N, C-alpha and C positions, 0 to 999 in steps of 0.2 A: 849696687851689684853690677860689675862689668862683665862677668861671665859666670855659668853655672852649667855643671856636668853631673847630672843625676844618674847617668847610665854607666858611669865609671865604677870599676870594683870598689874603689873608695871614692864616694861622691865629692866633688870639690866646688868651691865658689870662690871667686876673686871679687874683692870689694875695694872701693875708692872713696876717699873722704878728703875734706879740707879741714886742717887745723888752723885756725884763725886766732892769733895772739895778741892783737893790739889792745885788748882790755885786760889781758892777763897780768897779774902782779904777783910778785913773791914778797912776803912779809917777814920781817925779822922780829920775832916775838920778843927777844931780849931787849933790843934797841928801840922796839915799837915804832918801826918806820918801814916804809916801802923800799925795797931794794930794786933800783932800775934795772932793766934788761940791759945787757951789753948792746952797745950801739951797733956792732957788726952782726947781731943775731937776726936772722930773717924773722918776720912777723907772720908768714904764712908758710905752711908746709902741706905738701901733698902726701897723703898717707895711703898706701896700699897694703891690703892683707889677703892671705890665702887661708880659707877655712876648710876643714875636712870633716866629713860625717862618719863618726866612729861609734859603735854601740849605741846608736839612736840619737847621739848628740852631735851638734856642730862644735868643733874646736878650732880655734885660731892656731894655725901652725907656722905662719911666718908673717912678720910685719916690717915694712920699710917706710921711712919718712925721708922726704927730700925737700929741704928748705929752699925758699926763694921763689920767684915767679908769682904766678897768679893762680888762683883755683876757685 
């Protein structure tokens, strides 16, 4: 969690995480083989999300991913 505002009319939280794909595989069930990731595809993504508390529950209202770099 990068920030939290519980005092706002609609409480909000901002979250950040790393999506790490080096071991991720896509599998073609018909051909029964692994499909390689495109060589230009980043293997790490920084993901950020905004959550709002409504009716007693936290709901993700925005997600953003940016590929490349380190995390």
